[in-house]
N, C-alpha and C positions, 0 to 999 in steps of 0.2 A: 526416431521423431515420434513413435507410439506415446512415449512420454510426452511429450507435447500436447499432442491431441488430448490427452485424458487430462492434462493440466489447463486445456483451452487457451492455450499459448501458441503464436503464429509460427509460422516455418521460417518467416523471414518479416522484418521489419525496417523499412528502407530499404535502402542496398545490401541491408546485414543479415546475416545467415546466424538466426538461432541457434546455439547448440545444447544450452540445458539451462534450468534454474537457478541462479541463486540463493533466491531469498523472496518471502512474500509477506507483506502487511495487510494491516485492513485495508489501505488507500491505494495499494498498489503492489508491483513486483518487479525483481530485479532477474534479468536474464543475461548467459553469458552468451557474447555474439560476435562474430569476425567479419570485419571488413575485406570482403572479396579484393578491392581494388590493392590493399596494400599489406594483407595476411595478417592485419592486426588485432588483437584481441580486443573486445571491448565490452563493458558492463551497461548494459540498457535499461532505465529506470521507465516503468510502464503504468500508468495513473488507470486505476480498476474505476471505470464508466459506472459500472453498477452500484459503487458506493456513493455515487455521488447522487444525491437525489433531488437536490434544486437547481434553475439556472443560476442563481447567486452563489452555489458550492462551485458548481464546473468552472464558474467565473475564475472565482478565488482560486481554485485549484491549478487553472491554467495558467495565471497571472505567476503562482508560484514558480511553474516550470518555465515559464519565459524569466522570470527575473534570476532564479538561479541558471540559467543561460548566460544571462546577460552580465552577470555580476561575475562568475566565474571567468569568462573573457575578458575581464579588466586584471583578474589577477595571473600572475606569470611566477610560480613559486613549486620549487618539488617538493612542498610540504603541503601543497594545495592538490585534491585530486583534479585533473584537468577534464574541460569540456568539449568535446569536439563536434556535437552535433545536436540540435534539436528539430524536432518534427513533429508530424502525427501522420498516425496508422489507421489508415480506413476501419471501422469495426474497433477499434481498440483505442482512439484515443491518443494523446499526445506521449510523447517521448523524450529521452535526452540519451545520447550517446558518450559515455564517457570513460577515462582511461580505469583500466581494469587492473586494479589491486590484489596481486595474488596475497593472500594472510587470513587475517582475523580482526574482525571490529574489536577494538577496543575494551567496550563495557563485554566482550563475551570473554577476554582474556581475564579481566577482572573477577566474573562471575566461578570462572573456573578454580578461582584461588591459587594459577601459578604460581610459584615461589619464585620470580621473577627478584634478580639479585638487585640493589638499590641504584647499580649503574646502568641498567636496562631501563628500570623506571627512569629515570632523570633522562637516557636518551630521549625517551619519547615525551618527556614533558620540555625539552631541550627541542626537538622540533615541532611539536605544538606552539610554543612561544615562538619561534619564528614566524612560523604561518600565520598566524594571528597579526603579529608586530606590521608582518608584511599588509596583512589586510588593510589595518590600521592608518598604516601609513598610504595607504590609498582611498581611507576615507570611508572605507567599508565595516558597517558594524555586524559579524555572525548573527549575533541574537538567540543563539541554542547551541551553544559550548556545552557538549557532554560528551560523557566516552562512546555512546554510539552513535556519533557524529565524528568519529576518527577510526580509519583502519591500521593496522599494524604490519606492514608487509613483511613477508619470507624473510628478509633482511635485518629487522629490527626496527627499520626506520618506520615513522607515522605520516600520515596524511589526513588532512584535513578536508571533511566532505559536506555535504549539503546546506549552500546557501539559500535553500528556496524561501525563508524569511528574512534574508539580509537586507539591512538597507544602508543608504549613504549617511554620513553623520550631518550634511548638511542640507537634508530632504526632511519634510514633515511626514509622520504617520499619516494612511487614511483614514483613521479614526483616532483622536489624541486619545491617549491613554488606556488605549486597548491594550491587552494583555498577550504577548505571544514568547513561546518558550518552552521550555522545560520547568513545571516548579523546583524540584530538589535541586535545580542548579541557576536559579533567576536570582537576580541580587536585589536587592532591598527596595532601589528606585524602581526595578523594572514590575515588582508587585506592585509599589504602593501608587506609583503613578502611570507605570505602562513606558514610561521614556527610558530610553538606552542610549549610550554614547561609547565610545571603545572602554571607558573603565568599567564598564558594566560586563562587556566581555570579560575583563579580566578578574572581575568578580567570581564570574563562572569557571573560568579556567583555574583560580584559586582553591574553589570547590573539587574540581576534576582531580587535581594534583593532590590534595590532601587525602580524596578518597583512592588516588591511584598507590601513594605512599604507606599508606597507614592501611587500607582494606576496611576502611567505616568512613560514613558520611561526616561532615562535621555540625550537622544540623539534622539527626536522625530523630525520627518520628513515627508512628504507626498509622497516623492519616497526614493527607495533603493539609489542613488546618494548623495541625501540630509543627508540621515542617515549614510552612510559611510562616507561623508565630515566630517562631527561632531566627529564622532568616530575618525578619525584619526588625528582632528585641533582644535575642540573646548573642553572646559570644559562640567562638566554634566550641565543640565538646574538649574536653582535656582528654588526651588519649593514652588510656593505660591499658597495658606496660607501654611506655613510652615507644616510638619508633626504633628498631635497631640500628645503629650507627649514625644516626641523626641525635645534635644536644635538644636536649629538652627546651632549654632556654630560647634557643635560638629558631624551635619551630614554634614555639607559641609567639615571639617577638614576629616571627615572618607570617604567619600564618593572622594573626591579629591584625596585623596590616594590610596584607591583599584580601582579606574578607572584612575591614573594615564596613559600616555601615553608613558611612560620608562618603561618596567617592573619590572628594578631592583627597583623602588622605590615604588614598592606596597607591600600588606601584604606579609610576607613570607607564610602564612600559611589561610586558609578558617577561622578555629576556632579563629583565632589573630583578623581578620576582625571581627567576629561576637562578639568576646568579646570584641573590642573597642564599636563596635555598643550600645552592652546593659549599657556600662559607660554612653552613651549617652542619653540614654531613663529613663524618670525621674514617668513614672504611674504605674511602677513597683513595688508589695509590698516584702519583703523580701523574704518571702517563694517561691514566685514567680523567683525572680533573683536565688536564690539556685537552684531552680529546674532547671532552665535554663541553670545556669551555671554547675550543673552536668553533662548534655548531654555533654558538650565539653570537655572531658577527654582529656587528652593528650594522642597523639597518636602514640605508640611505637612499631608500625609494624617494622617487620625486612625485607630485601630485599630477593625477592623468589629466589627460585634457577631456573636455565636454562629451557627455554620452548623449544620443537622442534615444530616448525609451520607444520601442515601437507597441509597449502597454499604454493602460490608461490608468497603471498602476501610482499615485501618487510618491511613491517610496522612491521611484527611478528619476522622480523629477530632479535636475542637476542645474543649477545657476550659471549661465554663460561666463566664462571668466575674461577679464579685461585682457585686451594685446599687452602684451609685456612692454614694447617700446612705448605705448602712448600712455601706459599706467604710470610708467617710471618719469615721464613728463609732466604729466598730470600731478604727482607725488611732488615733484621737486616744487613746479610751479605753486602747489598749496603751502611747502614749506616757507617758500620766497614770501608768497603774500602774508603768511602768518606771521613771519620775522619781520616784515615791513610795519605790517599794519597792525597785527592783533595779537604780536609778539608778550605784550603785557599781559594779555589775557593767559595766554599759555603758562606763563610764570608765575603769573599772581591770583588767577584762578582758584576756583573752590580745589582744597588738595582731596583726595580719596586715599583711605586708608582700609586695608582689610582687618577687621578685628573679631575677637571672637564673641560669640553670642550663646549665654547658657541660661538655664533656671534648674530651680527647685522646687517640685520635680523635673526631672527632663520631658523630652516629647512635647513640649509648647510649639502652638502653629506660628510661626514670625511673618509677619506681615511688615514690610516696608513701604512706608507711602501708600498706604492700604493695598499692594499689590502682593499675594504670596511668594513667599522666596525660600521654606523650608521648615523643618522643625530643629529646635534645640537639644543637642551641641550643633553648634555649625559655625561658619565663618562667613562674613559679609563685607564687601566694599561700603564704606558709609563716609557722607561728605557733611559738613555743615550745615543744619536745617533738618537731616533726616530724621524722618519720623518714625519709629519702632511700635508696635503692638504685637502682644504677645498672649494668645488666647490659648488655654485647655479647657477639657470638658471637667468642670466641676470645680474650676477657679474662676477668678476673678480676671479679668484682662486688664492687662498692665501696658502703661505706654510711658515712653521714652524719648525725648530729644536729643539726638549726637550733637554733642558742643567737641570743635576742635582739639585735642590736646588731652581729651579726657577718654576713660575706654570704660564701655557699657559695663556696669557690676554685673553679678551672678544673679538674676530675678527670683527673687523668694517669693511665690505665687501664694495667693492667699487664699483658701478653700472656702465654698461658699457654703453656709450654715443656714438651715433653716428648720421651721418647727412643721414637724410633719404628723398628718393625724392617721393612724393607724386604725382601721376598720374592718370590720367581719361580718360572716353571713353564714351563721347566726353569731350576736356577737356575744360578749364576756369570755373572749379567748385570751389566753396567758400570752404572753409575748415576749420571744427571746430575739435578743440581735444581738448579734454577733458573739455569738454564744454566752451571751450574759442575760440571764432573767431580769425582766425590767416590775416594777412595783406597778399594781394595777391590771386592767383589761383592758379588751378593746370596747368601745373607742377608746384609746389612747392615743394622748399627743407625745410626740419623741422628738428631742434633736439629732436631726439627721447632717454628717457632715458628706456634701456631696465630694468631696475630694478623693474619698480613700471607697473600697468595695465592702460593700453589707451583705450579711447573709443572715435572712428574718425568717423567724417560724413561729407560727400560731399554731396552739393545739386547745383542745375543749374535747375534754372525754375522749372519744375515740374518733374524733375527728380531727384533721391537721393541715397547713399547709406550709410549704418552704420554699423559699425562693432566694436567687442570688443576684445582687444588684451590682452591676460595674458603676466606677467612678462616673459621676456625671446623671449618674438613674435615680430617681427617686419614686416613692408610691403616687406620690401627684393627686391624692383625694381618689385613689383606687380603692374600692370595698372587696375585700380577697375573700373568694368562695371556702368554707373550709369542707374539706370530703373523706371520706373514711380513709386512714392512711393504709396505705399496705406497705411504705418503706419505713425505715429510720429516718430519711431525709424529709419524708412527711409531716413524722411527728417525733418526738426526742424521746418519748418514751413508752414506745410501745411493747407489747409480749415479744420477748428476744431468746433466740436460740442463742445458748450461752457460747457456743463456738465459732457464731457467725462474726465476721469478719469489721472491724470497726475502721474508720477514716482519720487521717491528719489531712488537716488543708493549710495550706501554704498561705501566710497571710505577713505581706509587706510588698516593699514597691520595687524588690527584685530578685530575679532566680539563681537557686542553688545548686548542687549536686550534694545529693542523699546518701548515705550510705545506715545503712540498719542492719545492727548485729552484724557490722563486717560485710554486710553483703551490698556492691553496688546497686543504687537503683536507678540511677541515672541523672539527667539534669529536671529542674519543674519549675514551672514557671510560676508566677504570682499567681493565686487562686487555685492552682491545681490540687487535685486530690489522691492521697497514696493509702489504698487500703491495707490495713496490717490485721493479723489476728490478735485476739483477743490477750493482755497480759502486758508486762514493763518491757521496753524496748532501748537498746541505746542508739540514739540517730545522731549523726556526723553528719554537719551541716559545712558546707564550703562557699567561697565566690571569690576565687583570686582577683576578679577585676575590682571587686571594691572591697579588698582586703581583710574578708570576712573567714571566720574558721572559729565550729563551737561544737561542742559536743555535750548531749542532753538525755536526759532519762525519762521516757514517755510513757505514761501509763494508757494504754487504748482500752477502753470499755464496747462490749459486743454491739455492733448495731447502731452505734454511735460517734457523732464527728466532733474532732477536740479540733481548735486552732493550733497550726506551729507560725508565733508571731517574731518577724524578725525585726531587727533593729532598723530605727529609721536612716535614711544615711545623711551625710553633711559634705561641704566642701572647706577641705584646708589649705589656705595659703600657706607658703615655706619662702624666706627670704632670708639669705646668710648676709653678714658684711664684714670684713670688707669686701670679699669674692664671693663666687658663686661656685656652687659642683653640684653632681648629681644627685638626686634625692629617690632614698630608699624607703618603703614603707613598711614595716615588719621584716626587713629583709629581702623584698621585692622591688626590682626598679619600676618607678614609678612612671617613669616616660618624660618628667619634666626638671629643668634647672632649678634651684633655691633663686629665683630672682623675682619672686611677689606670686609665682604661677600656681596653680592649684591643683588639688586633686581630689576625686569624691571617693569617699570610704563611708566605711556605717560608723555610727557614734560608739563609742566607746573607747578603750585603752588600746594607744599604738607606740609603736617605736619606730621614730623618723629618724633617717642618717642621712646627710650630707657629706657629700665624698668630694674633695676640692684637689688642686695642684698638691699643697702642704699638707694635705692630711685630711682626717673625715671626724666627725664628731657628730654622737647620739643623743637624741633628747626623748621622754617618752611624756606623750601627751593625752588628757583625757578630753574628747572631744565629744561635745554636747552643743549639737547646731554649729553653722558656719564659724570656722576659726579663725585665725592667722596667727603664726608663728614666725618669731624672729629672732635669731640670735647671732652671736662672731660666731665666725669660724676661722 
């Protein structure tokens, strides 16, 4: 017990006898204890009172403890750590007594680099999928699915834990748009709006399984900002070499779906995702496959009854369910009344159809009848007379009135172009815009395209100024102060170390995977810079998502920044007659049928293949802007 004294831990918590410390963090500790009444080992989570500096923080942590106890009490599943008791120990604060799981946290196993076979990894994935689907069936969203919140027992079976920030799907957040969770495992909608449902958990679970199976994150980065940008804007990285025992094409298709930016495009359940992943694994025996499929039983949980929360946290407010008997009576009465008096309205009223809404460029904010509903590309239920408006920074807004029988086009947004005055103190500076020197000196009027990023550099003798402008940003009449340059970014012609690295800057509307002189440099987003030693380099660029692959030879000058311009994107629609088939672009499945559906790709030459029931046909097409392709099959 001397060890407990040294750690400032109590010998008893409630009725539980403390045995030893299991772990400790910034906000609390977990100890192993024993219930003397039934001789059961329990893990007790204690909050560190000295880590809470304000009454508001104390209230928040107390509510998290209360919420975890209430939510876990609603869940009864072998894959979820059970909560046995909640209370408060004088001098130490609130505590939770929970099921003790002998084993290791999943993140610890992954950090150790343990060489688990695919079967064991899939066993963990299947167990967590079942647990999450059980929670979702009860209307509970975990909101912080990550390896650190899963324990793997000594028998190899996982258990999901830590429902401290979970919420009911039919409840509202205390603060709309508040981000809760772990950034590396957050869904795009969790990052953008702070709003979540079960589909957000499915995305986070997809990140966990990607990392578990491959040993790397699908959205890597050296900073939180980089990781969040990639989650919201970029596809998961290509795993090189491919995961042993998993079909590469199946891997890409499955993780592109579970990690889709649009919640409606993801798998409906975690078990559906793991089932498809099992189909792509080729190194499993028949018995192993049967065993894993047996873990993914269909979840038939029914909704739970009303809960009365004892906390003031709005995340636990639950609407009162209607009594079953009266609900059915009223439903039947309403149906009879509708058929008798209002049946014509039901069958003849305005029809609602769900249609795709897309724009070029993508990412435009969509307003339906002046209410924001999402960003392009997306799908949206529409009825006659609905008014759409698309807005994107740097582009003119577009409006469209929906008429039955027609589908909204891919909206081509027109960039705002204005005349901007570039001025400086002192005046008379040379102007370089997007790495191109302009004639004249400041003050100088230039044509400014607000729909694309710009790089502005001003130099006069030893003075300089340099700045990047994002789409929608402009000088706006500012006068730029020139200062003595100390870096190559500040001025384009400083005295240079001939061995100093230069920079190449990615300029385009999409990200690419970059290899330089045979070395994989990783994924780069638009505007990203890559330092390279001076000289000539072989640069390989690839974006499977946009059917782009190119090899270039670039010359890098010491201390200078050179643009790496990518081709623009266009939409190609494919239609065949009299029948349709699966569309492939440059040998890659485009995920559409040749029924007039469209696919986004880079401008340039592409080979389009359509495979139908009676054969296939190839067409080579030069894409310059949006294009329609129609041919007999």
